[in-house]
Every structure is written in C-alpha cells, then in structure tokens.
N, C-alpha and C positions, 0 to 999 in steps of 0.2 A: 351695354355694348361690350365691354371688355369679355364677360362671360360667354357672349354669341360668338366671339372671337375665339375664346380657349377653345370652345367646342367646336369650331370648325377646322380648326388645327392640331384636333389628336391624331395621336402618330399612326394608329389604325383607320385607313380611311373609310373600311365599312362602319367604323364607330362614328362618323360626321355625320351632321344631318343632311337629308336630302333637301332638296327646292322646294318638295312639296311639305315637308316638315318643318321647315323651318319658316314656313306660313303661319303655323301654331304657336309660334315662340311669341310671347306677350310684347317684346319690343319691337319685332319684326312687325306684328300687328299693329302696334302703335304708328308705327311708320308710316307701314300703310294708309291708316286712317286721318292723317293729319291733312289731309287733300279734304276731308269731310269735317267741316266743322260742328257741324249736327251733334257729333259723337258725342261730346260732353251731354249733350242735351238728350242723348237718347239714353244714356245712363241715369237720371235724375228721373226721367219719365219711367224708368224702370222698378226705380226705387220707390215711387209713389203708387205704382200697380202692382207689386209686390204682393204675395197672399201667401197664407200659411195653412197648412193642414189640418184636416176636423181632429181633434181631441179623440182619441181610441182609434183612429185610422188604421187599419191592418196592412200588410205589405202590397197587395191588390189594392188598396184604396189610392194608398200614396204613390204605386207606379200608374195610376191614372190620374191622379192630380199631376203628377211629373210631366205625363204626356200631354196632357192642357196646358200647362203651362211650361214648355217646353224652350220657348224664347227668351224668359225672363229668370235669368242664373241666380236671382235675389230667393225669387222662390223654390226653385229646385233646391240650394242651399236649405233654407227653410224645412224643407221635405227630407234631405239626407238628415239634418240634424234630429228630425222627430224618427227613423229609423234608428239612429246611435241611439237615440233615450229609450227605443223599446228594447235594446240590447240584443238583437236578433243575432244567432251565430250561422243562421242556414240561409238563404235566398234562392228562388229560381233562377235556373240559369239564363232564362230571358231577361230576368230583373238585375244580374250582376251585367250582361253586355248591355243592358240599356243604361246601367249605371255608367259604363266605361264610355259608352258613345257620348253622354252628356260632358262626362269630363273632357273628352276629345273637344266638344261643340263649345266649352266654356272654358276652354285652357288657361285663360287671362285672369279667372275669378280665383283669387286666393282662398277667399274663403269655402268656397266650392271645392276646390281642391283638397282642403284640409279637412272637411266633413266626409267626404268622398274616400279619401284614403284611412279614415279613422273607420269607417264602414268596411272596408274592403279588408283591413287588417283584423279586425271581430271575425269576420269569415275564414279568412286566412289561419289564424290561429285555430280554430275549432275543426279545422279541416285535418282527416287522417291523411300523411303524406302516401303512406301507401294503399290503404282502400278509396281514397278520393285522387289517386294519382293524375287520373283524367279528366279531375274538377276544371271548369274554366277558369278559376281562380289562380292556377298555375300555368295557364296558356302565354304566350309571346305578346297577345294584345293587350293584356294586362299588364304585362311588365313592360311596356313600351310607353302603354300611358303614365306608369308610375315612375319610369325615367324622363318622360320629358316635363312630368310635372316638377322633379326636382330642378331640370335646367331652366325651366321658365320661372320659377318663384326662388333664386338662389340665397335671395335675402332674409328668406321665411326661415326660422329657426325653429319653428313648430311642425313646418310641414317637411323640411330636410328630417329633422330627428323621426317623426312617422313613419315617412317614405323609406327611409334606412333601416327600420325595423320592419317594415313590411316586406322588405325586399330581403331581408334576414329570414324571414317567415316564410317565404314563397320558397327560398333556396335551399329547404329542408328537403325539397321533391330535389332530386340529383338531374333530373334531365332540364327542370327550371334554373336549378343554379348555373348551367350551361347557357341557358338562354340569356340571362340577366348578364352575363359577360358579355356575349355579342350584341345586345342593346345597348352597352357603354355605361353599364349600371355601376361597375366596379369604379370607374372615372368619375361617377357622379358621388359615389358615396368618399371618396379619396378628396373629392374637393370640398364637399359638407365640412370632413375634419380639419379642412386647412381655413376654411371659412370662417369654423367657430371652435377654435384650437382648447377656449378657456372652460368651454362647456361641457361638464362631465357627463352629463345625460346625454347629449350630441354624439358625444365622441365614444362613450358605452355603447351606443345604438349602432355606431360606425364601424367599431370592434366586433360587434357581436355578428354583423352582418359578415365583414370578412372572414370571420372564423369560419363561417359557413362556407363562404365561396369560394375559400382558398381550397377544398377539397378537391376541386374541379381541375384538372392538368391544365384545359387551357386558359382558367381563370390566374393559374400560377403565372403564367407565362405573361398575363396583361400585368400582374402585380409585380413581376420584375419589370416590366418595360416601364412601369410608372413609377417606379421605385417606390412602392408602397411599404417599404419595411422602413424605410427613414419616418414617414407617416405614425406606424405604429410606436416605433422608438420616442417619437416627440412626444404620443400621447402618452407613455407610459412615464414619461421626465414631467410631464405638465401634472399627472393626474395619479402620482404614486402612490396616494395614501387610497384612491377611489379603488374598491376591491373589483366592482363590475369593469372598470376599466381593465384593469390589471390582469383578469381572469381570461377575458374575452382576447384582447391585445397579445397574450402568452401563448392563447390556442392559435391565433392566427400566424405569430411567430413560429410555431411548429410546424405547420404545414408550408410555410415558406422556407422554412431550414432544408427542405427535401430539392433544392435548387442551387446550384454551384455559385452563381453569380449574388443570391440572395445572402448567401451565408458569408462572402465575402465583404458584402455591404454590412452584416450584422456584426461580423469581427472588426471591422472600422469604426461603427457605433460603439464597440465594448459593449457587445447584448450581452454577454456572460455575465459582467459586472450588473446590469440592469436586472437580471434575470434572478440573481444572487439579491439584490436589492428587495425585490418583490417578494422573495421567501421572507428575509427578516423582518420585514412590514407587517406581512398577511401569515405570520407564522402560525395562526391558528385556523385560516382559511385554507381548507382540503381542495376546494376548487383551484384555487391559485399556485398551491403546493403543488399539487399533481399537474397541471398544465406548464406551470414554470420548470417544474422538473423532467418533462416530455421534451419542450424545447431544449432546454439545456443538454439532454443526452442525446439528440441528433445533430445539436452545433456543436458538441465537443468531438463529437465521432468524426465529424465532416470537416474540422480544422481544428489544425493542432495551436494555433493563436488563440483560438478561442478557449482551448483545453488549458492550457498555463492560464489565462486570464482567470479563467476561473479557480484553478489553484491558487495564485497569487491575490486576487480580487483587489487590485488596483493597492497595495500595501495594506487592507485592513485584514479582517479575520478571514482565513482560508477557506473557499467554497467546501471544500472536503469537511469541514468544520460544521461551518452552516448547515450543510446536509445532514449529516449525522445528529446535530442537535435538533431539527426540526422532525427528525423521525420520530422523536420523544414525544411530539404531542400526535402524530399520527399512525403510532405502532399499531393500532386497532383498526386502522382503515386498510382494506386488501389493495385498493386501488392505488393509492399514495406510495404504500410499501412498495409496490410492484415497478412503480416508476422511478422510486428513491434507489431500487436495487439495479436497474438498468442505466441508470446516471452510473453508480461507481464501475460497472462491469466497462461502460464504453470509456470513463476516464482512466480505467487501470490500463487500457493495452498500450498507454505512452510508458516506456520503460523508464523515462527519468521522472514519472509523475507517481508510478507503483510503490515505489520507494518510501516517498512522502506519506501515500496513504496507507502501507504498513505501520507507521509511526503514531498513526493515530489510532482511536478507541475502533476500530471498522470492526473488526473480529468480536468483539462483544455485540454488536450490530448483527451481525452475521449471524452469531449465535443464538439470540434473541430471535430472530424473524424463521431459524430452522425449525425453533421450539414452536412459535405460534402457530406457523404455515407450513407444518410438514404436509399436508394433504392437498397444499395447493401449489399443482406444476407450474402453474405462471409465475409464481415467487420463488418457488423452489428450484427451477432452472436456473434464473439468472444470479441467485443466493451461490450457489453450487459451483457455478462458474467463475464467481467472483473470488470463492474462498480458493480455488484451483490454483487462479491467476498470483493470488497473495502468495502461497506456498510453492 
C-alpha cells in the first residue's frame, strides 16, 4: 500500500498511474478480488492443472502451448522457463508481442514476470542498438510493462535487479532512453536502490542503468527533481570496494554534473572526496579511474568549493598528488591519460590552486605524456594547455 501511495504521489503527474494502470497492480487486484472468496481456490486449481512444454519444443511450439494455456499463469511460467533454457537470442516480433501481452495479463504472478524479464533481457542484449533500432524490444509498450513489473513487485529483489539491468540494456537505444524517463523508469530504479541499499549486485545494476539514462537531457531533469545524486553517493559510500558499483556510479555522476543543481548537491555531499577515495581504492582499475576523473573534471570546473575540496581532500593526501600517482598505473592507457590531463587543466584554472600544482611533480608527468603521446591530439592539446598555464 505504501508503495502504491508513493507511486500515486510522484512529482511529475504524467508518471503517476492512470486508473486503468492501477487496476493492473497486484495490490489493487487483490483488493478488488476480496469480494470473491473463490479467488484462492482458483489459484490452487491452476496449480493442479498446470502443464509443462514438451522437451525439445521450438519457438513456434512454445507459442502454441502458451496460447492453449493462456489463462494458466503457472503453465505460462513453465513455457517461458523453457525458452530461457534454450538460450534463444532472437524471437519473432509476434512472439515478443505475445509475451508482453501475457506479462500484462498475469502481472501479479511474480515467477512469470521474472522468467519473462529474463527472456527479454537476453533478447535486448543480443540486439544491435543501431541496426535494430526499430525492434519491438525498444518500444514504449515493452518499457511500460517492465516498469509496471517493478512497481508491482517492489519486494522482489530478483525481479528488481533483472528489470534494472533490462532497462539499462534498452536504454542503450537513445530514443528508448527517453521513453524510459517518460514511463517513470528512473523513479522505479531509484526506488529499487532505496529498497535494497546493502545489495551490491542490485545497486550495481541500478547504477549501470542510471549511467546510460543520464545521457538524455530530460532524464537529467528527472534525476535532479528526484535528488538521484544522493542515491548514487549513498551507493558509493556503502559499496566503496565494489568496482562495478563505483564504476557506473562515477559515470552517472559525470552526466549529472552537467546540471548546476546537481553540482551543488554533489558539493554538499563532498563528492570530490568520494571520487578521490574511489581512485585510491581502485587505483589499478582503469574504468573506475577514467570515470572518476571524468566526473572530477566536470565537478571542479563547475564548483570552486569542489575544486578546493579536491585540493585539500579533507586533510588527507591532496587530490593533486593522488591523481598524479594513479597516472603511473595507467600511463599506457590513452583514455585514462586524457581524462587525467583534462582534470589538471580544469583545476589549474584556479589561481589559488595553480601554485600548489606547480609545487608537485606535475611537470614530470607532462613531460612523460608529451613523449608517449606526441601524435595523439586529444591528449597533447590538454597537456600543452596545462603546461602553458603552469608557465
């Protein structure tokens, strides 16, 4: 009931469920069904009459089976499990549409939703976001059912985790990423993070989804309204040693740092220190270091408070030294080196910091970069700009 009330009170009225959509929520369905005491009996009857698909049945045979047993959710769950066992990576459009129809009809059946979402995840992961951009898997209808499943089974850690990963995979399609925001998918993902804050796998999947969704401008607005920065920072605090959580959280924070209000929230939550801590803990993980430096670069460029927080690092080792030291682990990785150089360019823009930077071994780093990457314009440009600023 509490989850239903939260859903009905979402800030954006367009993301609140309509009366028709509310009827599909399991809690509402159960309330409506209380007047019919035979409801429990029907469930037991369906369990007794449940059937399984013939061994070796192909897609067409499974679809035929599901059509014959469309009113028995347990039989449908068995059929979907059979398809998952086949590890199919492609399905006919008619099959995908029929699966979505069955998910809508049997929304209250958690096991069915899990098997169906697992199947959709396999299909979405195998699709090419460019060549298959018009595929039904990226449609608003699919997204709506996935989001409804998350609203309907808020206590199911397994379904929430699968659906978060499914939304992330669908969001790789730019148009679909916007549709997910419109359908309330971002709020659903944030709700999942809040429901299972201690679960690293769930939080990792949610951060991964948000890192893709925050590329969309409208989704950035939703994240700002929902104060998603706080959820990401909480995940980084709780799971500071989990590289997958930290990597995707840094990536999402980088996108969010393009909004002024988010930058203010990040400064208040000492994001600069948290990002530097991520670099220290995961100093040999190139993805974490790259994404943390990307987020730091934008953050210190937009916030003087964060720039000095990075300099002082709450009384610990200066961020200037931390980033120079981590360069030694990744000096042969051009993507990491580029973002390290960009960080120093941004923080050197502050007159009160550039002198501190000059007192470090930054010139040795620049010299090394110019030798290693003399033909790489993306690296040489910020390196030369930094050198000029120091001089």
